[in-house]
C-alpha positions as CSV (number, residue, x, y, z in Angstrom):
1,A,-14.2,-1.4,-15.9
2,M,-11.8,0.9,-17.8
3,A,-10.2,0.9,-21.2
4,A,-6.6,2.1,-21.1
5,T,-5.0,4.3,-23.7
6,G,-1.5,5.7,-24.0
7,A,2.0,4.6,-24.8
8,G,1.3,1.4,-26.7
9,G,-1.7,0.7,-24.4
10,R,0.6,-0.3,-21.6
11,A,2.6,1.3,-18.9
12,G,6.2,1.8,-20.0
13,A,9.3,3.2,-18.2
14,A,7.3,6.2,-17.2
15,G,4.7,4.1,-15.3
16,L,1.1,5.2,-15.4
17,G,1.9,8.9,-15.7
18,G,1.3,9.3,-19.4
19,M,-1.6,6.9,-19.7
20,S,-5.3,7.5,-19.3
21,A,-8.4,5.4,-19.1
22,R,-12.0,6.1,-19.8
23,P,-14.4,4.7,-17.2
24,L,-17.3,2.9,-18.9
25,G,-20.1,5.4,-19.5
26,A,-17.9,8.5,-18.9
27,A,-17.3,11.1,-21.5
28,E,-13.7,12.1,-20.4
29,P,-10.7,9.9,-19.8
30,L,-9.1,9.8,-16.4
31,P,-5.3,10.3,-16.1
32,L,-4.0,7.1,-14.5
33,G,-1.1,8.9,-12.9
34,S,-3.5,10.7,-10.7
35,L,-4.4,7.4,-9.0
36,Q,-0.9,6.2,-8.3
37,G,-0.4,5.4,-4.7
38,K,-3.9,6.1,-3.6
39,E,-6.7,4.0,-2.2
40,N,-9.7,5.6,-3.7
41,A,-12.2,4.2,-1.2
42,T,-13.1,6.0,2.0
43,N,-12.8,4.2,5.3
44,E,-16.6,3.5,5.2
45,E,-16.4,2.2,1.6
46,I,-13.7,-0.2,2.5
47,L,-15.9,-1.9,5.1
48,L,-18.9,-2.0,2.7
49,S,-16.7,-3.5,0.0
50,L,-15.6,-6.3,2.4
51,E,-19.2,-6.9,3.4
52,H,-20.8,-6.9,-0.1
53,V,-18.0,-7.4,-2.7
54,R,-14.8,-9.0,-1.6
55,P,-15.1,-11.4,0.0
56,G,-18.8,-10.4,0.2
57,K,-21.7,-12.6,1.5
58,G,-22.1,-10.3,4.6
59,Y,-18.5,-10.6,5.7
60,K,-17.6,-8.6,8.7
61,P,-14.0,-8.6,10.0
62,N,-13.5,-10.3,13.4
63,F,-10.5,-8.2,14.0
64,I,-9.9,-4.5,14.5
65,M,-9.5,-2.5,11.3
66,F,-8.0,1.0,11.6
67,E,-8.5,4.1,9.4
68,K,-6.3,4.7,6.5
69,C,-3.2,6.7,7.2
70,E,0.1,7.6,5.7
71,V,3.1,5.4,6.7
72,N,5.9,7.3,4.9
73,G,6.9,10.9,4.3
74,G,6.2,14.0,6.1
75,N,2.7,13.1,7.1
76,A,3.5,9.6,8.4
77,H,1.4,8.4,11.3
78,P,3.5,8.5,14.6
79,L,2.9,4.8,15.1
80,F,4.6,3.9,11.8
81,T,7.4,6.4,12.5
82,F,8.0,4.6,15.8
83,L,7.9,1.1,14.2
84,K,10.3,2.1,11.4
85,E,12.8,3.6,13.8
86,A,12.7,0.5,16.0
87,L,12.9,-1.9,13.0
88,P,14.6,0.0,10.1
89,F,14.2,-2.8,7.6
90,P,12.5,-6.2,7.1
91,H,14.8,-8.9,8.6
92,D,14.0,-11.3,5.7
93,D,14.9,-8.7,3.0
94,P,17.3,-6.1,4.4
95,S,18.6,-4.7,1.2
96,S,15.7,-3.6,-1.0
97,L,13.5,-0.6,-0.8
98,M,11.9,-0.3,-4.2
99,T,12.8,-2.1,-7.4
100,N,12.0,1.1,-9.4
101,P,12.5,4.6,-7.9
102,Q,9.5,5.9,-9.9
103,Y,7.3,4.0,-7.5
104,I,8.4,6.2,-4.6
105,I,5.7,8.8,-4.4
106,W,6.3,10.3,-0.9
107,S,8.7,12.8,0.5
108,P,11.1,12.8,2.3
109,V,12.4,9.3,1.5
110,C,14.2,7.4,4.3
111,R,15.9,4.1,4.1
112,N,13.6,2.7,6.8
113,D,10.5,3.5,4.8
114,I,7.8,0.9,4.2
115,S,8.3,-0.1,0.5
116,W,5.1,-2.0,-0.2
117,N,1.8,-2.7,1.5
118,F,1.7,-6.1,3.3
119,E,5.0,-5.4,5.2
120,K,4.3,-6.7,8.6
121,F,5.5,-5.7,12.1
122,L,5.5,-8.2,15.0
123,I,5.2,-6.5,18.3
124,G,5.7,-8.3,21.6
125,P,3.1,-8.4,24.4
126,D,5.3,-5.8,26.2
127,G,4.7,-3.4,23.3
128,V,8.3,-3.6,22.0
129,P,8.7,-4.1,18.2
130,F,10.2,-7.6,17.7
131,K,10.5,-8.2,13.9
132,R,9.7,-6.6,10.6
133,Y,8.8,-8.8,7.7
134,S,8.8,-8.0,4.0
135,R,5.8,-8.2,1.8
136,G,7.1,-11.6,0.6
137,A,6.9,-13.2,4.0
138,P,3.9,-15.5,4.5
139,Q,0.9,-14.1,6.3
140,C,0.6,-17.0,8.8
141,P,2.5,-18.4,10.4
142,L,5.2,-15.8,10.4
143,P,8.7,-17.3,10.2
144,A,10.8,-17.0,13.3
């Protein structure tokens, strides 16, 4: 748990950049802007977290999980570059990229970038990308 401090104790127009939080038991506060856009767990820790924390109870995924990778910017994984070129925007939300440009933390920025986690790509059995869904689309079943 952390106690946040900063501009009125909440993120304002500047986002988390000017805020800090002191982890319980730590002497120094941690600048929250340094965490923006980062999953702080390692690949191994993600699997352990699933098994022991959320959902816990010995859970082991019955599907393939891949290592973390970048999906936008100059270091984007080639798979996501291919998918974004084939399907430049979610068919159910073709106009929005980000509601606030301060959330864009990668470079270079392209219109076909993945704007939020939980965007989904449906790929046919022939390996051809079929549809791209926004984060707002239901997980299952995916709409036609």
